[in-house]
C-alpha positions as CSV (number, residue, x, y, z in Angstrom):
1,M,-51.1,-48.5,38.3
2,E,-50.0,-47.9,34.7
3,S,-51.7,-50.3,32.3
4,A,-49.5,-52.4,30.0
5,S,-51.1,-50.9,26.9
6,S,-50.0,-47.4,27.9
7,L,-46.4,-48.2,28.5
8,V,-43.8,-46.8,26.0
9,A,-41.5,-49.4,24.4
10,L,-37.8,-48.5,24.3
11,P,-36.1,-51.1,21.9
12,A,-32.5,-52.3,22.3
13,V,-30.3,-55.3,21.7
14,L,-27.5,-57.3,23.3
15,A,-25.0,-57.5,20.5
16,L,-22.7,-60.5,20.5
17,E,-19.5,-60.1,18.4
18,L,-18.3,-63.6,17.8
19,S,-14.6,-64.6,17.7
20,P,-13.4,-65.5,14.1
21,G,-14.8,-68.8,12.9
22,E,-17.4,-69.1,15.7
23,H,-21.0,-70.0,15.1
24,P,-23.7,-70.5,17.7
25,Q,-24.6,-74.1,18.3
26,R,-28.3,-73.0,18.3
27,L,-30.3,-69.9,17.7
28,I,-33.1,-70.1,20.3
29,L,-33.2,-70.5,24.1
30,S,-35.7,-72.4,26.1
31,R,-38.1,-70.6,28.4
32,D,-36.0,-71.3,31.4
33,E,-32.8,-70.3,29.7
34,A,-34.4,-67.0,28.4
35,A,-35.6,-66.3,32.0
36,D,-32.1,-66.9,33.4
37,L,-30.5,-64.6,30.8
38,A,-33.1,-61.9,31.3
39,T,-32.2,-61.8,35.0
40,L,-28.6,-61.3,34.2
41,I,-29.4,-58.6,31.7
42,A,-31.6,-56.8,34.2
43,D,-28.7,-56.8,36.6
44,D,-26.4,-55.3,34.0
45,L,-28.8,-52.6,33.0
46,H,-29.6,-51.7,36.6
47,A,-25.9,-51.2,37.3
48,L,-25.8,-48.7,34.4
49,M,-29.1,-47.0,35.1
50,P,-30.8,-47.7,38.4
51,E,-34.0,-46.1,37.1
52,V,-34.4,-49.2,34.8
53,A,-36.0,-50.9,37.9
54,Q,-39.1,-48.7,37.3
55,A,-39.5,-50.2,33.8
56,R,-40.4,-53.7,32.6
57,L,-37.6,-55.6,30.8
58,A,-38.8,-57.9,28.0
59,L,-36.3,-60.3,26.3
60,G,-36.7,-62.4,23.1
61,G,-34.7,-65.6,23.7
62,A,-33.3,-65.9,20.2
63,V,-30.2,-64.6,18.3
64,F,-30.8,-62.7,15.0
65,D,-28.8,-61.0,12.3
66,A,-29.3,-57.3,11.9
67,V,-31.2,-57.8,8.6
68,E,-33.9,-59.7,10.5
69,L,-34.4,-57.0,13.1
70,L,-34.1,-54.0,10.8
71,R,-37.3,-54.4,8.7
72,P,-40.2,-52.1,8.1
73,G,-42.4,-52.1,11.2
74,F,-39.6,-53.7,13.2
75,P,-41.7,-57.0,13.5
76,V,-39.4,-58.7,16.0
77,W,-39.6,-55.9,18.5
78,A,-43.3,-55.3,17.8
79,T,-44.0,-59.0,18.6
80,L,-41.9,-58.9,21.7
81,D,-43.6,-55.8,23.0
82,E,-47.1,-57.3,22.2
83,L,-46.3,-60.5,24.1
84,A,-44.8,-58.6,27.1
85,R,-47.9,-56.4,27.4
86,R,-50.1,-59.5,27.6
87,V,-48.3,-60.8,30.7
88,P,-49.9,-59.5,34.0
89,R,-47.4,-57.2,35.7
90,G,-47.9,-58.8,39.1
91,Q,-47.2,-62.3,37.7
92,L,-43.6,-62.0,36.8
93,G,-42.5,-58.7,38.3
94,N,-40.5,-56.3,36.1
95,V,-38.7,-59.0,33.9
96,V,-40.4,-61.2,31.3
97,A,-38.6,-63.4,28.8
98,F,-39.8,-65.5,25.9
99,G,-38.1,-68.8,24.9
100,H,-39.0,-71.9,23.0
101,Y,-41.3,-74.7,24.1
102,E,-40.5,-78.0,22.4
103,G,-38.5,-76.2,19.7
104,R,-41.1,-73.5,18.9
105,M,-41.0,-69.8,19.8
106,P,-44.3,-68.3,21.0
107,A,-44.7,-66.3,17.7
108,Q,-43.3,-66.6,14.2
109,P,-41.4,-63.3,14.1
110,L,-39.3,-64.5,17.1
111,E,-38.0,-67.5,15.0
112,P,-34.6,-66.7,13.5
113,E,-34.0,-67.6,9.9
114,L,-31.3,-70.1,9.1
115,A,-30.4,-68.2,6.0
116,Y,-28.9,-65.4,8.1
117,A,-27.3,-67.5,10.8
118,D,-23.7,-67.2,9.8
119,G,-23.0,-63.5,10.4
120,P,-20.2,-62.4,12.7
121,M,-22.6,-60.5,15.0
122,R,-25.6,-62.0,16.6
123,L,-28.3,-59.9,18.3
124,L,-30.7,-60.6,21.2
125,P,-33.7,-58.3,21.0
126,L,-34.9,-56.7,24.2
127,S,-37.2,-53.9,25.2
128,L,-37.9,-51.7,28.1
129,L,-41.5,-50.8,28.7
130,A,-41.7,-47.6,30.6
131,A,-44.4,-45.3,31.9
132,D,-45.0,-42.3,29.8
133,D,-43.8,-39.9,32.4
134,M,-40.3,-41.5,32.6
135,A,-40.0,-42.8,29.0
136,D,-38.3,-39.7,27.6
137,V,-35.7,-39.6,30.4
138,L,-35.0,-43.3,30.2
139,S,-34.7,-43.1,26.4
140,E,-32.1,-40.4,26.7
141,R,-30.1,-42.3,29.3
142,L,-30.2,-45.4,27.1
143,E,-28.8,-43.5,24.1
144,V,-25.9,-42.1,26.3
145,E,-25.1,-44.9,28.6
146,L,-25.3,-47.9,26.3
147,V,-23.1,-46.5,23.5
148,G,-20.6,-45.2,26.1
149,R,-20.3,-48.0,28.6
150,G,-22.8,-50.7,27.6
151,E,-20.4,-53.7,27.9
152,A,-22.3,-56.7,29.2
153,G,-21.3,-58.0,32.6
154,A,-18.8,-60.9,32.9
155,R,-21.5,-63.2,34.3
156,T,-23.7,-62.5,31.3
157,A,-21.0,-63.0,28.8
158,D,-19.9,-66.2,30.4
159,W,-23.4,-67.5,30.5
160,L,-23.9,-66.8,26.8
161,M,-20.6,-68.5,25.8
162,R,-21.4,-71.6,27.8
163,T,-25.1,-71.8,26.7
164,L,-24.6,-71.0,23.0
165,G,-21.2,-72.8,22.7
166,I,-19.3,-69.8,21.3
167,R,-16.4,-67.6,22.1
168,L,-17.1,-63.9,22.1
169,E,-14.9,-60.9,21.3
170,H,-17.4,-58.5,22.8
171,A,-21.0,-58.5,24.2
172,R,-22.5,-55.1,24.6
173,Y,-25.9,-53.4,24.8
174,L,-27.0,-51.1,22.1
175,S,-30.2,-49.1,21.6
176,R,-32.1,-49.6,18.4
177,N,-30.8,-46.2,17.2
178,D,-27.2,-47.4,17.9
179,L,-27.9,-50.5,15.8
180,L,-29.3,-48.4,13.0
181,A,-26.3,-46.1,13.0
182,L,-23.9,-49.1,13.0
183,T,-25.6,-50.7,10.1
184,C,-25.6,-47.4,8.2
185,V,-21.8,-47.2,8.5
186,Q,-21.4,-50.8,7.4
187,Y,-23.5,-50.2,4.3
188,E,-21.7,-47.0,3.5
189,H,-18.4,-48.8,3.8
190,V,-19.4,-51.2,1.0
191,N,-20.8,-48.4,-1.3
192,L,-24.4,-49.2,-0.5
193,A,-25.4,-45.8,1.1
194,P,-28.3,-45.3,-1.4
195,L,-29.8,-48.7,-0.4
196,W,-29.6,-47.7,3.3
197,Q,-31.3,-44.4,2.5
198,L,-34.3,-46.3,1.2
199,L,-34.3,-48.9,4.0
200,E,-34.2,-46.1,6.6
201,A,-37.1,-44.4,4.9
202,A,-39.1,-47.6,4.9
203,M,-38.4,-48.2,8.6
204,L,-38.5,-44.7,10.1
205,T,-40.7,-42.6,7.7
206,P,-42.7,-45.2,5.7
207,Y,-45.4,-42.6,4.8
208,R,-42.8,-40.4,3.0
209,P,-41.5,-41.1,-0.6
210,E,-37.7,-41.2,-1.1
211,T,-35.6,-41.1,-4.2
212,T,-31.9,-41.6,-4.8
213,L,-29.4,-42.9,-7.3
214,S,-27.3,-46.1,-6.9
215,A,-23.5,-45.9,-7.0
216,R,-23.7,-46.5,-10.8
217,G,-26.4,-44.0,-11.3
218,L,-29.6,-46.1,-11.5
219,A,-32.7,-44.3,-10.3
220,L,-34.2,-45.7,-7.1
221,R,-37.5,-44.9,-5.5
222,Y,-39.2,-45.9,-2.3
223,E,-43.0,-45.3,-1.9
224,D,-45.9,-47.1,-0.1
225,G,-43.7,-49.8,1.3
226,K,-42.1,-50.8,-2.0
227,V,-38.8,-50.1,-3.8
228,W,-38.5,-49.5,-7.5
229,M,-35.3,-49.5,-9.5
230,Q,-34.6,-48.2,-13.0
231,S,-34.3,-51.0,-15.6
232,P,-30.7,-51.7,-16.4
233,A,-31.6,-51.8,-20.1
234,Q,-33.3,-48.4,-19.9
235,W,-30.4,-47.0,-17.9
236,L,-28.0,-48.3,-20.6
237,T,-29.6,-46.1,-23.2
238,T,-28.5,-43.0,-21.3
239,Q,-24.8,-44.1,-21.2
240,H,-22.0,-43.2,-23.5
241,G,-18.7,-44.7,-24.6
242,E,-17.4,-47.6,-26.7
243,V,-19.2,-50.9,-26.9
244,A,-16.8,-52.6,-24.5
245,E,-17.2,-49.8,-22.0
246,R,-21.0,-49.9,-22.2
247,S,-21.1,-53.7,-21.9
248,H,-18.9,-53.6,-18.8
249,A,-21.1,-50.8,-17.4
250,F,-24.3,-52.9,-18.0
251,A,-22.8,-55.9,-16.3
252,G,-22.1,-53.7,-13.3
253,A,-25.6,-52.4,-13.3
254,V,-27.0,-55.9,-13.2
255,F,-24.6,-56.8,-10.4
256,E,-26.1,-53.8,-8.5
257,L,-29.6,-55.0,-9.2
258,R,-28.7,-58.4,-7.7
259,Q,-27.1,-56.8,-4.7
260,Y,-30.1,-54.6,-4.0
261,A,-32.6,-57.3,-4.6
262,A,-30.9,-59.7,-2.2
263,L,-30.4,-57.2,0.6
264,L,-33.9,-55.8,0.3
265,Q,-35.3,-59.4,0.6
266,A,-33.1,-59.9,3.7
267,H,-34.7,-56.8,5.2
268,G,-38.2,-58.0,4.4
269,M,-38.7,-55.9,1.3
270,S,-38.9,-56.6,-2.5
271,L,-37.4,-54.8,-5.4
272,Q,-39.4,-54.1,-8.5
273,L,-38.4,-52.5,-11.9
274,E,-39.9,-49.2,-12.9
275,G,-42.4,-49.4,-15.8
276,D,-45.9,-50.5,-16.7
277,A,-45.2,-53.9,-18.2
278,V,-43.0,-55.4,-15.5
279,T,-43.4,-58.8,-13.9
280,E,-41.4,-60.6,-11.2
281,G,-41.0,-64.1,-10.0
282,S,-39.0,-66.0,-7.4
283,G,-35.5,-64.7,-8.1
284,W,-36.0,-62.8,-11.3
285,L,-37.4,-59.6,-12.8
286,A,-38.6,-59.0,-16.4
287,E,-39.9,-56.2,-18.5
288,T,-42.0,-56.4,-21.7
289,L,-41.2,-53.9,-24.4
290,A,-43.4,-55.0,-27.3
291,Q,-45.8,-57.7,-28.5
292,P,-44.8,-60.3,-31.2
293,D,-45.1,-59.0,-34.7
294,P,-46.2,-61.5,-37.4
295,A,-44.0,-59.8,-39.9
296,Y,-41.0,-61.1,-38.0
297,G,-39.8,-64.6,-37.2
298,A,-40.6,-66.8,-34.2
299,P,-39.6,-65.3,-30.8
300,T,-36.2,-66.6,-29.6
301,L,-34.5,-66.4,-26.2
302,F,-31.0,-65.0,-26.1
303,A,-28.6,-65.0,-23.2
304,H,-26.3,-62.0,-22.5
305,E,-23.3,-63.2,-20.5
306,A,-20.5,-61.5,-18.5
307,A,-17.4,-62.9,-16.9
308,G,-18.0,-63.8,-13.3
309,L,-21.7,-63.1,-13.4
310,G,-22.9,-65.7,-15.9
311,V,-26.2,-64.9,-17.6
312,V,-26.9,-61.3,-16.8
313,A,-30.0,-60.8,-18.9
314,V,-32.2,-62.8,-21.3
315,T,-33.7,-61.0,-24.3
316,V,-36.7,-62.2,-26.2
317,A,-36.5,-61.1,-29.8
318,Q,-37.8,-61.9,-33.3
319,R,-35.5,-61.9,-36.3
320,G,-36.5,-59.9,-39.3
321,S,-35.4,-59.0,-42.8
322,A,-32.8,-56.3,-43.6
323,G,-30.8,-57.0,-40.5
324,R,-33.4,-56.0,-38.0
325,A,-34.5,-57.6,-34.8
326,N,-37.7,-56.9,-32.9
327,V,-36.9,-56.9,-29.2
328,L,-39.9,-58.0,-27.1
329,A,-38.7,-58.3,-23.5
330,H,-35.7,-58.4,-21.2
331,G,-35.4,-60.7,-18.2
332,Y,-32.9,-60.5,-15.3
333,P,-32.1,-63.6,-13.2
334,L,-31.2,-62.3,-9.7
335,R,-29.6,-65.6,-8.9
336,S,-28.5,-68.5,-11.1
337,A,-31.0,-71.0,-9.7
338,A,-33.8,-68.7,-10.9
339,L,-32.8,-68.8,-14.6
340,G,-34.9,-71.9,-15.4
341,S,-38.1,-70.4,-14.1
342,L,-37.4,-67.1,-15.9
343,L,-36.9,-68.9,-19.2
344,A,-40.1,-70.9,-18.7
345,M,-42.1,-67.7,-18.1
346,L,-40.7,-65.9,-21.1
347,A,-41.1,-68.9,-23.4
348,D,-44.7,-69.3,-22.3
349,R,-45.6,-65.7,-22.5
350,F,-44.2,-65.1,-26.0
351,G,-44.7,-68.5,-27.5
352,A,-41.0,-69.1,-27.9
353,A,-39.0,-72.3,-27.8
354,S,-37.4,-72.8,-24.4
355,D,-33.9,-73.2,-26.0
356,L,-31.6,-70.5,-24.8
357,H,-29.1,-69.2,-27.4
358,A,-25.9,-68.2,-25.6
359,L,-24.3,-65.0,-27.0
360,G,-21.1,-65.3,-25.0
361,K,-21.2,-61.6,-24.5
362,I,-23.5,-58.7,-23.9
363,Q,-25.1,-57.9,-27.3
364,L,-25.7,-54.2,-28.1
365,D,-27.2,-52.6,-31.2
366,E,-25.8,-49.7,-33.2
367,H,-27.2,-47.2,-30.7
368,G,-25.6,-49.0,-27.7
369,A,-28.9,-50.5,-26.4
370,L,-29.3,-54.0,-25.2
371,A,-30.3,-56.1,-28.3
372,A,-30.3,-59.4,-30.0
373,P,-28.8,-60.8,-33.2
374,A,-30.8,-60.2,-36.4
375,V,-29.5,-63.3,-38.0
376,A,-29.7,-67.0,-36.9
377,L,-26.9,-68.3,-34.6
378,H,-25.2,-71.5,-35.7
């Protein structure tokens, strides 16, 4: 008999498209509920592909957002497969399901995150563990049959609506490749194709570096499990146009930085700025350009602001004579709640007062670079 460790895992999902305004009353199923649902799913899949009976079906009894499933290493599926391989084949036959016991799932990766609970599509992870000699054939059948006619059976859909307290527009089976393709189209639709290019590299070819440009032209790089983005301030020095145009472009670049950081975090990755003197904290990024010069005044914190975005950057600078300012650092709050911790870090690092001087605009120097006033603000 084929050992569990030698079985090939074929990942898939049951995708639940919720009716408008619907939200699941809960995100996890009990052990008994997960077992009942797994039996219904096994019947659905067997009707599509009778050869499924020769594989083992494993179900994670929890509903996730796509960002939780599509992470480097695919931790939800990896955990599901590992747990399924531990269960003796003769004990539960060809179907095994994992639900909660007293509110806790058997492993942390199978716990959905509340932060992503309000999406319009919820996904139940499942996997088929097949012997090596039939895995290729079954994988090909999954790719063809699920995308073509993978609608869940009426009994399965009804069970889900009653148990989760939701109304469904559709419930259908997708292979993991189908889910990847669907998410790719969604990201392209909102002008985030470069981000998806990096995410796909991190998930499918993590050993291979990848470079691209954001929609606004900021350089992006994936390597060794990390994503680096060109500093918006550095990018600004390569732009042209009038002051108003460059200021608007800079605000757009910071908006992209925030988008990319939030989505990468949702996919289990972090975003870092390119450069040697870069630091990051919870919800902010910063870059050091120079050390304080005793020939200039005390370091001061200045806030660059843009309509609709609030504080887009904080510059640490020293005022000097002859209308000059010595710029020491730029910081970028990725969310408004992180501004306080960014200011505290900059003030501590450069010995500046924690008072933030609001500029009411994005301040540029005569060369169009991000800068600070050379004279005191009143």
